[in-house]
Residue, then its C-alpha position, 0 to 999 in steps of 0.5 A: m492543494g499542497k500549500l493548503t495541507k502544509i498550512f494545516t499540518l499543525f492541526l492534524i498533529s494536534c489529533s495525536l495518537h497514543a504511542k502504544s495503543f494508537l488510540l485517538s485522544p478521548l477529548p474530541l475536537p470541537p466541530a466547526e460549521i461554515l455558513d453561506i451568507e451569500i445568496d449567489r450560486c456558485d457552480q463547479e467553475c466558480l468553486l474551482s476559481l475560489l480554490k485557486s484564489g485561496e478563498v478556502f472558506s467561501f469554497l467550503a460554504k458553497a461546495p456542499k450544494v454542488q454534486d461533482e466528484t472533483i469538488r467533493e474530493n477537495y471539500q473532504l480534504l479541507a473539511s477533514l483538516l479543519n474538523i468541519a462537519p459537512s453535508f456529505v458525511y456519514t454520521h453513524k459512529l463506526k467501531i473498528a478494531m486493529l488486531l496487531p501482532t506488534k512483535k511480528i510486524g514491527k513498524y507496520a502496526q503503526s503505519s497500518t493504524k495511520s492508514v485507517i485513521s487517514y482514511l476516516l479523517a478524509k471521510n470526516a467519519k465519526f469513529y471509535l478505533k481501538s488497537f489490540e496488541i497480541e504477543d504472538e499469533e498462536y491459535l489459542t492467542i487469536q481465538s482468545i482475542l476474537s472472543k473479546l472482540e466479539s463481546e465488544n461488538f466491533d463493526f469490523v476488524i483490520a488484522p495485519l497478520t503474518l502468514e502464520g497468523a492468517k492461517n490460524l485465524a482462517s481456521i477459527p469461526t467467527f461472525l466478525s468481519i475481518y480484513v487481512p491486508t498482508v496475506n493473499k487468499n491463495d496462500i491459505n489452504n484450510l479456510q473455515n472462516s467465511n467472514l475473512i477478506f484478504g488484501g495481499i497482492d498476488y506475487k504469482d501474477q506479478i511473476d507471470e507478467l515478468l516472465d514474458f521478458a525472460n530469456e532462456k538464461i535465468v539467474i536468481f538472487y535471493e536472501i537465505e533468511s527471507p521467507l518472501a525471497h524463498k517464496l518468490t524463488t519457488i514461484i519463478e522455478n514453478e512458473s518458468n519453462k526456461s532453465i534456471v542457470k543459477k540461484i545466488k544465495l545472499k546472506d543478510q549481511v554481505a560485506n563483499l559482493k565482488r565474488y558474485f560478479y568478478k569475471n562472472q560471464e554467466l551473468n552476461s545476456s541473462t535475465i536476472f531476477l532480484n528477490t532482494p530488498i531495495v538496498k541490496s538490489s541497488l548494490i547488485m545493480s551497481q556491481l553489474t555496472l562496475y564489472n561491465l556485466e550486461p544482463k538482457n533484463i533485470l526483473s523484480t516484483q513489488i519489493n523493489y517498487n520504491p523511490l529510493i531506487f533513484s537515489l541508490t542507483q545511477y540510471k545506467d545501473r537500472k536501465n534494463l530493470i522492469l518492475a511489477n507493481s500492483i499499487n494503482g492509487g486512490s485519490n490525491y486528498l487521501e494521499e495528502i492526509n496520509s502524508l501529513l501523518n508521515n504515512d505512505i500509501v503511494y509506494n507501501w503496498i501494505n498501507y495501500s492494502v489497509s486503505i482498500g480494506i477500510d474503504y470497502f468496509y466504510a462504503k458497505k456501511s455508509k452506502d458511499k461510493r468507494v475510493f479505490t477501484e480494486e474489486l473483491i472477488n471470493n473474499q480476495v482483493i484483485y489487483n492489476v499488475y503494472l509494469e514499471k521502468a525507473l527512468l531518470g527521476s520517476f517511474k513510467t508505466l509501460e503499455r501492454n504489448f510493448e517491445i523492449d527498446q531502450e531508446t524509446l524507454s529513456e526520458 
């Protein structure tokens, strides 16, 4: 399917977004229909053969008559690329609002919107999507924008807020169905709004899994300026019954890392937690190699589950690294459509969470089967935790109850 998606890239680019408001063009593309003029039936094997041979339009003409999940996924991908009105689609026009504190969340304002659009294109859904940018996340600001959203009768709202904004939102009653992809419900103390659904991953769950591989000598690297780094460090301290030997505070800009590693034998045979972003984590791992330091394990949460690690480190730098990851994957056709819009739901957990949210609302409204398998319990998306090794060129998910053996974990 990769070749087909490249062929139709220009088509999706024509569905361009307004750079500021992220609204779809008000001029709809003319829908296309494909008629089946042959009387011969085509079963699953026949349809897959048509795909393999590149007979796309024959496939599209006959696919709606076959109820098979694989056929349906391939059909939806091609139908969305060609703007074909298929038999599978839900015809009600969804009205969706994006609540975006753009100054606070930066690039996630655009990528979250792309995640929503990619999903709806993949479903060939009829929809109206409007973004509402807010200057800040103060209580009165959010209260005012919610009144506006209520008056416009949106079906649901996607709100990628920071923790500050989510706390204020949680204390404002509203009948709107709102999804907050960026915050976990456990971080909200005063929840008065029962219509809120939270999609933030649970870092405590990830750290609990990682602590199974920590020894009695824990060293934590974290950034002074990062609220998330402070949160992760606090969780490790609270959850671990082992001694925290050292906490190394890194400033945002570190010109010279030598002072943290040169003759620092304390790092040998230790468990190192990296509560640092991918570039700094890669620098730390390379410095450990440079100064011949050998920690027992290097552990990190979702913040370092990133393919950049393969280009930023050598294998010997990361051979003792274990990552916790909660991205399980959705479907190939959804990943490909996101990719065409230069959007990532494979490694970017916020985009992945947004996709889960729109999937939940869409399935609830259309009675269609959900794409994602994550459950919602008590208004919170429940994620599994997968332990990953970064091998020579790819991540490998480790089996439960495994023994850490560097020989068997290498490619």
